[in-house]
N, C-alpha and C positions, 0 to 999 in steps of 0.2 A: 571460458566466459566471453561472450560477445562484448566488445568494448562499449558499444552503444546499443544495447539490447532494445531500449525503448525510444531512442531518438527524442528525448524529452525537449532538449533545447531547440531542436529543429521544429518540433510541433508547436512549442510555445511561440517561437518566432513567427510561424505562419498564423497563429491565432492573433498575434499583436499587429499584424499587417503593417510593419514599419514603425509603429509607435513604441519607441525605446523605453519611455517611462512605463507604459503598460506592460511591456515585456519584462522589465525589471520587477515590477509588482507581481506578475505571475510567477516569476522565479522565486521571489520571497514567499509568496503564498504556498506554492507547492513544496518548497523547502520546509516550511513550518509544518505543513500537513503530513509529509512523510516522516519527519522527525517524530511528530506526535504518534503516528501509527506505529512506528518502530518501538517507541517507548511504552506505549500502552497495551499493545497486542498480547504480549506474554502474560501480563497481569490479568487481563480480561479472560484469557483462556484458563490460567491456573486457578482463578477464583470462580470459574464457570459462570461468569456473568453474561448470561445469554441476552439479556436486555441491552447491555452495552455493546455486545457483539453485533446484534441486529442494528443498533444505531450506527456503529462505524461502517458496517457493510453498506447501509443505505447512504451514509455521508460520502463515502468514497466511490460508490458505484459509477457515477458519471465520469469521474477522473479516470477510473480503470478503463472504461469504455473508450473515452476520448484518446487515451494514450496506448490502446491495445495491450493492456496489462491483464490479459486473461489468466496468466499464471498466478498473480496475486489474488485476483478475484476468485479463482478456483480454489485456492488454499483456504481463503476465508469462508467460502461456501462449504467446503469439506469440514472445517472446524465447527460450523453451525450444525451440520448434519450429525457429527459425532457427539456434540454436546446435547443434542436433543434425543439421542438414542438412549436405550435403557442401560447400556454398558459403556463405561468410561474407558477409552483407549488412551491411556496416559502416554505410552511410547509414540503412538501415531500423532498425538497432539503436540508432543515435544518436537517431532520432526517438522510439523507444520509451522510451529513458532520459529524454528531455525530458518526455514525457507522464507517466511514472510519478512523476517528481519534482514535476511540476505538480499531479497528483492528491494526492500526499502533502502538498504545501503547502496545498491546499484543505482537506484534513481537519484539518491543524494549525490553520489559521485558524478553522475551525468549533469546534475545541476551545479556542480562545482563546489559542493559542500560535503561534510560528513556528519 
């Protein structure tokens, strides 16, 4: 595992342009967001809540792009495709849930939280 796969703190620091209060607020915001994603994603998938899945996909899309989190975005897109298909692939969805949770844990670790 790459120790700083996403370089979140470096990218947040660049966004804040030296404003330490803003930087701390961004860390707090992203910590909250990735905890929320980690906590909600499995439930959304297991309940097949495609409306909520579309909502979180849209909600986090900019963050994923900003931080080059193509792996997380790709897994969420894959889950949307699977849930919209005629056949439910439980094992594949389970693997996606595990991956998204792991990616969220990596981001939270980079942010200095768990």
